[in-house]
C-alpha positions as CSV (number, residue, x, y, z in Angstrom):
1,X,23.1,10.1,44.6
2,X,24.3,12.0,41.5
3,X,24.0,15.6,40.5
4,X,20.7,16.7,38.8
5,X,21.2,16.1,35.1
6,X,19.2,19.3,34.2
7,X,17.6,17.5,31.3
8,X,14.1,18.7,31.9
9,X,14.5,22.0,33.8
10,X,17.2,23.5,31.6
11,X,17.4,21.8,28.2
12,X,13.7,20.9,28.0
13,X,14.3,17.3,26.6
14,X,14.4,14.1,28.6
15,X,16.9,11.4,27.9
16,X,15.3,7.9,27.6
17,X,18.0,6.0,25.7
18,X,21.5,5.6,27.0
19,X,24.3,3.8,25.1
20,X,27.0,2.5,27.4
21,X,30.6,2.0,26.2
22,X,30.9,-1.1,28.3
23,X,34.3,-1.7,26.8
24,X,36.7,-0.5,24.2
25,X,38.1,-4.0,23.7
26,X,37.2,-6.2,20.7
27,X,38.4,-9.5,19.4
28,X,38.2,-8.3,15.8
29,X,40.2,-5.6,14.0
30,X,37.7,-4.5,11.3
31,X,39.4,-2.4,8.6
32,X,36.7,0.3,8.5
33,X,36.1,0.6,12.3
34,X,35.5,4.3,13.1
35,X,37.4,3.9,16.4
36,X,40.5,2.9,14.5
37,X,40.8,6.5,13.2
38,X,42.2,7.4,16.6
39,X,44.9,4.8,16.2
40,X,44.6,1.6,18.1
41,X,46.7,0.6,21.1
42,X,45.1,-2.5,22.5
43,X,47.1,-2.3,25.7
44,X,45.4,1.0,26.5
45,X,41.8,-0.1,25.8
46,X,39.6,0.3,28.8
47,X,36.4,-1.2,30.1
48,X,33.7,0.6,32.1
49,X,33.9,0.1,35.9
50,X,30.9,-1.3,37.7
51,X,30.6,2.0,39.6
52,X,30.4,4.2,36.4
53,X,27.8,1.7,34.9
54,X,25.6,1.8,38.0
55,X,25.8,5.6,38.2
56,X,24.9,5.8,34.5
57,X,21.8,3.7,35.2
58,X,20.8,6.0,38.1
59,X,21.4,9.1,36.0
60,X,19.2,7.8,33.2
61,X,16.3,7.0,35.6
62,X,16.4,10.6,36.7
63,X,17.1,12.1,33.3
64,X,14.1,10.5,31.8
65,X,11.8,12.7,33.7
66,X,8.2,11.5,33.5
67,X,8.9,8.8,30.9
68,X,7.9,5.3,32.1
69,X,10.2,3.4,29.8
70,X,14.0,3.7,29.2
71,X,16.5,1.6,27.3
72,X,20.1,0.9,27.7
73,X,22.3,-0.4,24.8
74,X,25.7,-1.9,25.4
75,X,28.3,-0.8,22.9
76,X,32.0,-1.5,22.4
77,X,34.4,-2.5,21.2
78,X,32.6,-5.8,21.5
79,X,30.3,-5.6,24.6
80,X,30.5,-9.4,25.2
81,X,34.2,-9.1,26.1
82,X,32.7,-7.8,29.4
83,X,29.8,-10.3,29.7
84,X,30.1,-10.6,33.5
85,X,29.8,-6.8,33.8
86,X,26.8,-6.8,31.5
87,X,25.1,-9.3,33.9
88,X,25.8,-7.0,36.9
89,X,24.5,-3.9,35.1
90,X,21.3,-5.6,33.8
91,X,20.4,-7.0,37.2
92,X,21.2,-3.7,38.9
93,X,19.2,-1.8,36.3
94,X,16.1,-3.9,36.5
95,X,16.1,-3.5,40.3
96,X,16.7,0.3,40.2
97,X,14.0,0.7,37.6
98,X,11.5,-1.2,39.6
99,X,12.2,0.9,42.6
100,X,11.8,4.0,40.5
101,X,8.4,2.7,39.1
102,X,9.8,2.5,35.5
103,X,10.5,-0.2,32.9
104,X,14.1,-0.6,31.5
105,X,15.0,-2.7,28.5
106,X,18.5,-3.8,27.5
107,X,20.2,-4.8,24.3
108,X,23.6,-4.9,22.6
109,X,25.4,-4.5,19.2
110,X,27.6,-7.6,18.7
111,X,29.9,-9.0,16.1
112,X,28.7,-12.4,17.2
113,X,32.2,-13.8,17.8
114,X,31.7,-14.4,21.5
115,X,28.1,-15.5,21.4
116,X,27.5,-18.8,23.3
117,X,24.8,-20.7,25.1
118,X,25.5,-19.0,28.4
119,X,25.1,-15.6,26.8
120,X,21.9,-16.6,25.1
121,X,20.4,-18.0,28.3
122,X,20.9,-14.7,30.0
123,X,19.5,-12.8,27.0
124,X,16.4,-14.9,27.0
125,X,16.0,-14.6,30.8
126,X,16.0,-10.9,30.7
127,X,14.3,-10.5,27.3
128,X,17.2,-8.6,25.8
129,X,17.6,-7.6,22.1
130,X,20.4,-7.6,19.6
131,X,21.8,-5.8,16.6
132,X,24.2,-8.1,14.9
133,X,27.1,-6.7,12.8
134,X,27.7,-9.1,9.9
135,X,28.5,-8.2,6.4
136,X,27.3,-11.2,4.4
137,X,28.8,-14.1,2.4
138,X,32.1,-15.4,3.7
139,X,34.3,-13.5,1.1
140,X,32.6,-10.2,2.0
141,X,32.7,-10.9,5.7
142,X,36.4,-11.8,5.5
143,X,37.3,-8.8,3.4
144,X,37.0,-6.4,6.4
145,X,35.9,-8.2,9.5
146,X,39.1,-9.9,10.5
147,X,40.9,-11.0,13.7
148,X,44.1,-9.0,14.6
149,X,46.2,-11.7,12.8
150,X,44.3,-11.1,9.6
151,X,42.2,-14.3,9.8
152,X,38.7,-13.9,8.6
153,X,35.7,-14.2,11.0
154,X,33.2,-15.7,8.6
155,X,33.4,-19.3,9.7
156,X,33.1,-18.4,13.4
157,X,30.2,-15.9,12.9
158,X,28.2,-18.3,10.7
159,X,28.0,-20.8,13.6
160,X,26.7,-18.2,15.9
161,X,23.9,-16.7,13.8
162,X,21.4,-19.5,14.6
163,X,21.8,-18.9,18.4
164,X,20.8,-15.2,18.0
165,X,18.0,-15.7,15.6
166,X,16.7,-18.7,17.6
167,X,16.1,-16.2,20.5
168,X,14.9,-13.2,18.5
169,X,14.1,-13.8,14.8
170,X,13.6,-10.1,14.1
171,X,17.2,-9.3,14.9
172,X,18.6,-7.1,12.2
173,X,21.8,-7.9,10.2
174,X,23.7,-4.6,10.1
175,X,26.1,-4.9,7.2
176,X,28.7,-2.3,6.4
177,X,29.2,-1.9,2.7
178,X,32.8,-1.0,1.7
179,X,34.1,-0.3,-1.8
180,X,35.4,-3.9,-1.8
181,X,32.0,-5.5,-1.1
182,X,29.7,-3.1,-3.0
183,X,29.6,-5.3,-6.1
184,X,28.4,-8.2,-3.9
185,X,25.3,-6.6,-2.4
186,X,22.7,-9.0,-3.8
187,X,24.7,-12.0,-3.0
188,X,25.3,-10.8,0.5
189,X,21.6,-10.1,0.9
190,X,20.7,-13.6,-0.3
191,X,23.3,-15.1,2.1
192,X,21.9,-13.2,5.1
193,X,18.3,-14.1,4.1
194,X,19.4,-17.8,3.8
195,X,20.9,-17.7,7.3
196,X,17.5,-16.6,8.6
197,X,17.7,-12.8,8.9
198,X,14.4,-11.1,8.0
199,X,15.6,-7.5,8.3
200,X,18.7,-6.2,6.5
201,X,20.4,-2.9,7.3
202,X,23.1,-2.7,4.6
203,X,24.7,0.7,4.9
204,X,27.7,2.1,3.0
205,X,30.7,3.2,5.1
206,X,30.5,6.9,4.4
207,X,34.0,7.9,5.4
208,X,35.8,5.4,3.1
209,X,37.4,6.5,-0.1
210,X,34.9,5.7,-2.9
211,X,36.0,6.0,-6.5
212,X,33.4,6.7,-9.2
213,X,33.7,3.1,-10.3
214,X,32.9,2.0,-6.7
215,X,29.8,4.2,-6.7
216,X,28.6,2.8,-10.0
217,X,29.0,-0.7,-8.5
218,X,27.0,0.4,-5.5
219,X,24.2,1.7,-7.7
220,X,24.2,-1.6,-9.6
221,X,24.1,-3.4,-6.3
222,X,21.1,-1.5,-5.2
223,X,19.3,-2.2,-8.4
224,X,20.0,-5.9,-8.0
225,X,18.7,-5.9,-4.4
226,X,15.6,-4.2,-5.7
227,X,15.1,-7.1,-8.2
228,X,15.6,-9.5,-5.3
229,X,13.0,-7.6,-3.3
230,X,10.5,-7.8,-6.1
231,X,11.2,-11.5,-6.7
232,X,10.8,-12.5,-3.0
233,X,7.6,-10.4,-2.4
234,X,6.0,-12.0,-5.5
235,X,6.9,-15.5,-4.1
236,X,5.5,-14.6,-0.7
237,X,8.9,-14.3,1.0
238,X,9.1,-10.8,2.4
239,X,12.0,-9.1,4.1
240,X,12.9,-5.6,5.3
241,X,15.7,-3.6,3.7
242,X,16.6,-0.4,5.6
243,X,17.5,1.8,2.6
244,X,14.2,1.0,0.9
245,X,12.1,1.0,4.1
246,X,12.7,4.6,4.9
247,X,12.1,5.5,1.2
248,X,8.8,3.6,1.2
249,X,7.6,5.6,4.2
250,X,8.6,8.9,2.5
251,X,6.7,7.9,-0.7
252,X,3.6,7.1,1.2
253,X,3.8,10.3,3.3
254,X,6.0,12.8,1.5
255,X,7.1,15.2,4.2
256,X,10.5,16.1,5.6
257,X,11.7,14.5,8.7
258,X,12.1,16.7,11.7
259,X,15.2,15.2,13.3
260,X,18.1,13.4,11.7
261,X,18.3,11.0,14.7
262,X,18.2,11.0,18.5
263,X,21.8,11.8,19.0
264,X,22.4,14.4,21.7
265,X,18.6,14.7,22.3
266,X,16.7,11.7,23.6
267,X,19.8,9.5,23.3
268,X,23.3,9.9,24.8
269,X,26.4,7.9,24.9
270,X,28.3,7.3,28.2
271,X,32.0,6.3,27.7
272,X,34.3,4.4,30.0
273,X,35.5,7.7,31.5
274,X,32.0,8.7,32.5
275,X,31.8,11.4,29.8
276,X,28.6,12.0,27.8
277,X,28.7,12.2,24.0
278,X,25.8,12.7,21.5
279,X,26.2,9.1,20.2
280,X,28.7,6.2,20.0
281,X,30.3,7.5,16.8
282,X,31.5,10.8,18.1
283,X,34.5,9.6,20.1
284,X,36.0,8.2,17.0
285,X,35.1,11.2,14.8
286,X,35.9,13.9,17.3
287,X,39.3,13.3,18.8
288,X,39.5,16.8,20.3
289,X,36.4,16.2,22.3
290,X,34.6,19.2,20.9
291,X,31.2,17.5,21.5
292,X,31.7,16.0,24.9
293,X,28.4,17.1,26.4
294,X,29.3,16.7,30.1
295,X,30.0,13.9,32.6
296,X,28.4,12.0,35.4
297,X,30.0,14.3,38.0
298,X,28.8,17.6,36.7
299,X,25.8,16.7,34.6
300,X,25.2,17.9,31.0
301,X,26.5,21.0,29.3
302,X,23.2,22.5,28.2
303,X,24.8,25.1,26.0
304,X,26.6,22.4,23.9
305,X,23.6,20.1,23.9
306,X,21.4,22.8,22.5
307,X,23.1,22.5,19.2
308,X,21.6,18.9,18.9
309,X,18.2,19.8,20.3
310,X,17.9,22.6,17.8
311,X,18.6,20.3,14.7
312,X,15.6,20.4,12.3
313,X,15.8,18.8,8.9
314,X,12.9,20.9,7.7
315,X,14.9,24.0,8.2
316,X,18.6,23.1,8.4
317,X,19.1,21.1,5.2
318,X,21.3,22.6,2.5
319,X,19.7,24.7,-0.3
320,X,20.4,22.0,-2.9
321,X,18.4,19.5,-0.9
322,X,15.2,21.1,-2.1
323,X,15.9,19.7,-5.6
324,X,16.8,16.2,-4.4
325,X,14.5,13.3,-5.1
326,X,15.3,11.9,-1.6
327,X,14.6,15.1,0.3
328,X,11.8,13.4,2.3
329,X,13.9,10.4,3.5
330,X,17.4,11.7,3.9
331,X,17.4,13.4,7.3
332,X,20.8,15.2,6.6
333,X,22.8,12.1,7.2
334,X,24.8,10.9,10.2
335,X,25.7,14.1,12.2
336,X,28.9,12.5,13.5
337,X,30.1,11.7,10.0
338,X,29.1,15.2,9.0
339,X,31.2,16.7,11.7
340,X,34.2,14.5,10.9
341,X,34.1,15.2,7.1
342,X,32.8,18.8,7.0
343,X,33.1,20.2,10.5
344,X,29.4,20.9,10.3
345,X,26.7,18.8,11.9
346,X,24.2,19.8,9.3
347,X,26.1,19.2,6.1
348,X,25.9,15.6,4.8
349,X,28.9,14.0,3.1
350,X,28.6,13.6,-0.7
351,X,28.3,9.8,-0.5
352,X,25.3,10.0,1.7
353,X,23.5,12.2,-0.8
354,X,24.5,10.0,-3.7
355,X,23.3,6.8,-1.9
356,X,20.1,8.4,-0.7
357,X,19.1,9.3,-4.2
358,X,20.1,6.0,-5.7
359,X,18.2,4.1,-3.1
360,X,15.2,6.3,-3.4
361,X,15.0,5.8,-7.2
362,X,15.1,2.0,-6.8
363,X,12.6,2.1,-3.9
364,X,10.2,4.2,-6.0
365,X,10.3,1.6,-8.8
366,X,9.6,-1.2,-6.3
367,X,6.9,0.7,-4.6
368,X,5.0,1.4,-7.8
369,X,5.3,-2.1,-9.1
370,X,4.2,-3.9,-6.0
371,X,1.4,-1.5,-5.3
372,X,0.1,-1.7,-8.8
373,X,0.1,-5.5,-8.4
374,X,-1.7,-5.2,-5.1
375,X,0.9,-7.4,-3.6
376,X,-0.8,-8.3,-0.2
377,X,2.5,-8.7,1.8
378,X,3.9,-5.4,0.5
379,X,0.6,-3.5,1.2
380,X,0.4,-5.0,4.7
381,X,3.9,-4.0,5.6
382,X,4.3,-0.6,4.0
383,X,0.9,0.7,3.1
384,X,-1.6,-0.5,5.6
385,X,0.6,-0.4,8.8
386,X,0.5,-4.2,9.4
387,X,-3.2,-4.7,8.6
388,X,-4.2,-7.3,6.0
389,X,-5.2,-5.9,2.6
390,X,-8.9,-6.2,1.8
391,X,-9.6,-7.7,-1.6
392,X,-10.7,-5.2,-4.2
393,X,-13.6,-5.6,-6.4
394,X,-12.8,-5.8,-10.1
395,X,-13.5,-2.7,-12.2
396,X,-16.8,-3.0,-14.2
397,X,-16.2,-4.7,-17.6
398,X,-12.4,-4.7,-17.1
399,X,-11.9,-7.7,-14.8
400,X,-9.0,-6.0,-12.9
401,X,-8.5,-3.6,-10.1
402,X,-8.3,0.1,-10.6
403,X,-4.8,1.5,-11.2
404,X,-2.9,2.9,-8.1
405,X,-2.2,6.5,-8.0
406,X,1.0,7.4,-6.1
407,X,1.1,10.5,-3.9
408,X,2.6,13.6,-5.5
409,X,6.2,14.2,-4.5
410,X,6.3,17.9,-3.7
411,X,10.1,18.1,-3.5
412,X,10.8,20.4,-6.4
413,X,12.4,17.7,-8.7
414,X,12.8,18.8,-12.3
């Protein structure tokens, strides 16, 4: 048995999601990898031992308190480097959860390079999920996602995408937008959609050096993706786009988010050395280990963790946020990036603010147009919570539906 994690008695918040650093090893050498900031010595990269992994599962099943469901997410490096270990952990976790009277689900973030039929057969058997890291068209993929010898990964990854989507069509494509690839946003979105992805999470790398010309290209790219969004919904070919999705939600229900994310609260990251961190980004952004929140042997440091449990976007955002158009969708940004750039969990980096406002402006335009057109696919997905739209009766003498009135955005914009 392991020490009591004190999640419920002391800190008051159960942990239901655990990210496992199953390995630090990776077949790729992506130029923007946040782990590369510590310097990379491949000979010193470690993998988690089976003992630490099993103890992590046991810890989670106790730390979740009264929750009936928990999730475990394999991270790296590239998790599939340790596929045999993953198999052991999943089988152990399912057995331990059954004994505890709980349900556990598993998934992984992968760069797709090591996907094969054996991997997919195991994923199907255990109903596991994916988040696939792929940047888009071959030239964008090969700009940053390369093997250690500099060879691009696009040709390898393209062959693996059908295997993943054949198992789980809703798998998201998580694309990192760099200054080099920002001008290609629409083309990359079109490529990913053509490969079969239905949900695109295209996110700028916030700790890159972005010149003003790069930011202008990013803004133009968002406008072009907005046009693609309009075109496809009008043709009956919907897709999800993360930067717009969160904005649509805020437009429909204009209120500030309470939490930026689950980091350090309902979610923790367990590294190969059995240490707890708020999330998988902190080890690369916090080389001094200021935010190590404990370890499997001693449990959690509740005093440190309280800083994350206390985060509240409604109270902790900066004064200038009150005048920002995107105040209801921002959520103060990635707290790990904030710490890396500003040594302040609550203060977002300038790029995050810029992108949030650019994306919100484009999303507002899309929202107005598709709602005013009563686009049934858009209404079902973003307005009616998955329910089919009911046909509206035409206005008397007009022959058309009444105009849509958007909710008032009470965010102090002038």
